[in-house]
N, C-alpha and C positions, 0 to 999 in steps of 0.2 A: 428550581430543582428539576435536576436531569433525573427522567427515568429511562430506566434501559430494560430489553428483556435479557435474562440471564438464563442460559442455555442449562446450567446447573439449577434444578428444581423447577425450569419452564414457568417462570414467574416474571412478571414486571415490576421492576423495583425500582427506590431512589438509589441513586448513584452516590455513594459517600466515601470518596480515598480514604485510606488509612491514615495519612499524613494529610493535614490541613495545608493547602495550597499545592500541592504536590500528587501526582499521578505517575505511575509506577507501571508500564505497558507492553507486552509481550507480543508479537505477532508471528506466526509461522511462516516462514520464508518457503522460496521454493527450493524444489530438489532439481538441479540443474543439468539433469542429463539431456536436453534438448531444449529447443526455442521456445519462447514463452508464447501462449495462447491468452484470448481476450479474457478469457477466467482468471489468469492470473493477475492480467490488468483490473479485474472486478474485487479482487479482493485488496489490492494495493491502494486503488480508489476510495474503498469504501472505508478502510481504517486510516488512509491519510487523514479523508474529510473529518473523522472524529478527532484525531489530534491537532488538527487546524482549530477546530471548534473550542478544544478544550483549552488551547494555548489561547487564544483569543478570548476565552471567558475567564482569563487570569491565572490558571492553573501551569504551573513546572511541571512539563513532560517530559518523562525521560520515555524513550521508545528506542525497545530494542527487536530487531527481525533479524533470524539469524538466515546463514545461508546451507541447505544439506548439501557437501561436496563430499560425502561416501555412501554408498548406497548400493545396493544390486543392483538397479537399473542404470546406475552412471557406468559401475564397471562392465555390463553388459552391451552398454550403446559404447561404450569406448572399443570393444574388442571387436564389434560388429563393423565400426570405422576404421578399424586399425591404427588407431592413435592411443596416445598416453591417458590414464583417466586424469592427469593434470593437465594435458594439453584441452581435453573437452571441457573441464571445468572452468578453465579460464576462459575460452571463448563464449560459453553459455553464459556465465556470469556477467560478463560485459554487456551480452545480448540483453539479460534480465534488467540490468541496470540503467541502460540506455533508453529501453522502451520505457520505464518508469518513470525517469525523469521526462521524456518526450510529454507523457501525459499529465507534467504539471506535480509528480508525488514527489515529496521532500524525501532526501536521506534519511534512513533511521541515525538516532543518534549513536547506536552502537551497531556492527554487522556482524556478528561472530560467526564462524565459519567451523564445521562440525571438527575438522581434521585439528584444529589448533587448540581443541579442549579435552582430547582423550584423556589427560590425567583427571579432570575434575570428574569425566565418565567413567573412570577407572575407581577414584574414590568412591562414588556416588553406590556403583555395583556392589563394591565390597560391603560396604555398608547395608545392602540390602542381604547379602550371603550373611552375614554375622548375626543378622535378626530372623534368621530361618525363611525370610520370603524370597531368597533366588537359589539355585544351586547350578553348583558344575556339572555337565555331563557330555561326553564326547568331545571336548574341546569347548564346546558351547556353554553358556549360562543362560539361564532361564529363570523368569519370575514367575512364583508359585501364584497363579490367579485365585484360587480356591483360599489360599492362605491368607487372604485381604478381605476382611468384612467390609460390605459396602461397595465392591465392585461393581460398576454399571451404574451408578448414581447420576453421571453427568447425561449418558446416551438414553436411560431409562429401562436397562435391560436388565436381566437376572442370568445368573451364573447356566442355571439350567435351560433356560431359552436359549442360550448360546452355544448349549453340546447340540441343539438341533439345528442343521442347517448353519453352523456357524462360518464365520469368516475366519478363518484360523491361520496359523503361520505354519508352513511345514516344520517337519524336525522328526528325525527316528527316534531320538533319544529322550524325548521329553516325559515326564512322569503323567502328565496330563495333557490331552490335545490343545487345551485351552490357553496354556502357557505360553509365553512370549519371550523372543531371544533380547537379552540385554548386553549379551557378547558373543561373536560369530566366530568359529576356530577358522585360522587363516587356510586359504586355499591356494596352488600353486599358480604363481601371474597375479595374484590381487592383492593390493593395499593391505599391509598389515601393521600392528604394533606390540610390543610386548606387555603382557599384563601378569597378574598370577595365574590364570588360569591357560596360560600359552598364547603364544601370538596370534593376532588376529583382528578385528575390527568391530566396532561399536554397531550395535543394533539401531534401528531408524528410532524408537520413542526415546531412548534415554538421553539423546543430544539436547532436545529440548527441555528436559528436567534439569539437566546439569548447567545449562547456560543461563536459563533464566533465572535460577537461584543464585549463581554466582554475579550477574550485573544488576538484577533488582532486588534481591534479598525475597526470603519466604515469612509469611506469604507476600503476595503483591497485587496490584487491583485489577487489573483488565489483563486478561489471554484472549487473543481473536486468531482467529483463521476463518478458511473455507469451511461449508455444514459439512463437505464430505469426509474433514478430519475427525470429526466427533467422536465415532468409533471407525478402528480402535485407536487410533493416535493420541487424540487428547484423553480419553479414557485410562489408556495406559501411562500418558504422563502423571496424569492423578495419581494412579495405583503406586507408580515408583515414587515420587515426590512424598506424599504423604505416610508412604508404608517407610521411608528411610527416617521421617522428623518426627512422625506422629502428631504434626501439625497441620494445616490448612496450606494448600499450593496457591491456586488464584482465587479472588473472591467473584470477581464477575466474568463470565464466559459467554464471548461475543462470536456470531458466525455470520457468514455473508453466504447469502444464497447463490445457486448456479446460474449460468448462462447458458441458454438452450439457442440450439439453432436447427429451424423446422421441428422443434417440439421436443427434440432429443438434447439431452444432457450433453455438454463440451466433456470429452476424454480423451488424454493422451493415449490411454490403453485401447482404446477404440478407431484412433485414427479420426475422429470426427471434432473436427478442430476447426477453430480461426485463428490463422497464425496474429500474434500481437503488432509484430511490426509492420506487417502489410496493411493491417486496417488501420496504422497512424500514418501510413505512407498514403493510403488512399485517402482518408478522409482529415487527416490533422490531429495532433493530439488532443487539443481542445475540444473538437466536437465529440470524439471517442469520451472523452472524460464526462461532458456533458449527458452522452448518452446513459453511460453508467448511471450517474446521479438520478435520474428521471427516476429510477424505481429504489424503492426502500432497500437499505442496505441487505436485508434478511429474504427478502421477496425474490424468486427467480425471475430473468429478465430473458428476453427473447431477444436476439439478434439478427438485424435484417437490413437490408438496404434502405428500405423506407424508414425505419426508426433512425437510421444515421443521417437520412437526409433531413429528417423533422428537427434534429439535434444542430445540421449546420443550421439551418434556417433559425432555429432559434438562438445559436451563436450570433449571426449575423444581426439579427435584431438587437440584441444586446449592445453588439458593438456599434452600431450604426447611433444608436440613441447617444450613448457615453461620447460620442464624435461630438454632438450637436451643440453641447456647449460647455463651460465648464463646471467641475463641480464646485459646491460650498465648503466650507470648512465643518459645518456641521451636517451631518447623514440626515435623514427624516427620518423622526425617530418612529413614528409609526412602523414605516418598513422594517426597519430594527427590531423592533416590539414583536411583529408577525415572525420574524426569520428565528428569533431566539426563541418562540412558544414552540414551533415547528421543529426545532434540532433539539431542544430539551425533551421531545418527544419521541426518546429514542432515536434520535438522528434522523429525522423525517425528512431527507432531503427533497422528496416530490413537493411536500408542501412547503419548503422551504423557497423551492423553485418558483412555485405560484406567487408566491409574494413577490419576488424578484421581478416576472412578467409583469403582473398586475402594477408593481410600480412604475415599469417601462411605458404600459400603455397610459397612465395618469400624466408621467411627465410627458409624453410626446402631445397629450394633448394639450396640456399646459404650451408648449414650445409653439405649436401651433397656432394658438390664440397669442402669442407675442410675450407670454407671461414667464416668469424665474421658474426655472426648475433645476436649481443648483443643487438643493438638498436631496431632491430625487436621483439625479446623477450621482452624487456622493454616496447615496445609500446604495444604488446597484453596483458601484466600483466595491465598497466596502463589503457587501454580502459576496460579490463574486470572488472578491480576495480569499474570505475564508473558505468559500468552496472551492477554492483552487483553480477557477476559471479566469483563464486568460483574456482581458480586455484589452490588452496593450496595442492594440489597434488593427489586428490582423492576425495575430499569432506568430511569435517569430521562429518557427521550427525550422531547420536547416538555414538559418542567416548567421547562426554562430561564426563561421571561418570569414565572409566578408566584413561582418562588422567587426571581428577581431584585428582584419588588415587596416580598418578604417581608423579603428581606436590607436594602431601603432602610428598611422600616417598624421593623425592630427594631434598625436602624443597626450590621449587621455586615457586612464587606467581601463583594463580591459577587467572581464567579468563576465555576468550572464547576459544574454543576447538584449536583454528589456534595461540593463543598468547601464549597458554600451549604448544604446541608443539615446538613452536619458541625459548621459554624457555628452554625445556628440551634439545633441539638440542644446545642450547648455554652451557649449564650445562656440556653438554657430550665434547664439544669442550674446554670447561677450565680443564674440569679432563685432557684431553689429552695432554692440553700444560703442566699440572703440573705434567704428567707421571704416573696420578693416573687411570692405566691401567683396574683395576680392576672395579672404578667405571663408567669409559668409556664404556665398554663392557657391563655395567649392565644396565646402561640407554639404549643402544642400542638394547640390547636383551629386555629388557621391553618392548621398544615401539614398537617392531617388533610383538611380543605377543599381542599388541595393536592394530594392524594390521597399523603401520606407520614403513616403510622402511628408512632409512637413508644411503646414497651412498657416500664415501668420492671420491673424484677426484683431480686432479691438478688444477682445477678453484674453487675448494672448496667444501661446503658440501650443499647436496640439499636430499631433503625429499620428498615420495609422498606415500599416502594410496595404499595398498597391493589390 
């Protein structure tokens, strides 16, 4: 039985999805005003692993992650760069998606963009106005925080505490300083849409309430995101959604910890950041991913060159082990049992990695004695696959283009880098079996030129990146 820490109530509890065999999961995605930093990577990897594990355990997971493509920060940044908001959003969205994929993060099942769901947001705001939980003022629409009983239940704050030193949104036409914007009246030169309250655009919080309800229904199982979103963003999502329906919104709230640099939290607002693409370029996506998994997802993690160097050494150790011999068809049960026990304790990836490296130690000892370690290698590959750690032989970042060229040259189907390597290896094997030595040698040599080494042994064919 999986146990999770639910921010709603701040308790550890058993995870039981509403629908047997199916999990509905929403993760707050990025606001795409600038390039992603390592903190964005932390969030993406944390919930990608949870998704992968749930699927591996047999659940059908519907995974939704939004893109915030209209926001004050986007508008201000576009004006600063003298580009359109559409051009800025397109460029930055592609940067996010590219970096996430290089980290081994699976694409969401659904990636809704805020600007494509304005009607759903207007409809939700209208319901809140009709219930007296929201009001129009000065071209804007605000949510009445004091009108909803239980506001603050996620963050553990009460309304009176929020009045003192509160982090509140500006607005001269509010009834109460704590009220937050659902709709913002149009300003010259800014994107806007028609609404019953005049032209304008949605507030930040309303988009996730509208889009999660559309694609997952209410209530749904898991709502996730960074710990910095607990208040006000997630608190306000709950207020909007439950205020409009009189029913629960999301049942389990999971939040990842922050990435620190020199003891300080990374933040775009302070400029204290590590560019995600640069980190991946320097260390490689699999190394950055392994680094991020070395801390429990709810804990903070310190970014440093030493930590990334340790992760690189660990990845090399894993890859060296699985190259030593072929895997068995049945992975080692003890390793898998320990992995399951770790992950079912609130997705404890440090403990899971401990199980992985202990298996590597035992497996290397067996191989050094000349004993069989196929089941241990199989277990390492299985666990690494669930964690999204690329053991394909050295990581294939940056090889998509040359491999695609080779796939076309040797008439094999294109696909992911690893799929193309496997198909090219299979094409070489087929050539050898038909005694077409020139074709087999050409495939081997061309792959070597692309950085992929093929080794033939009595146990079969293995490959790895040089």
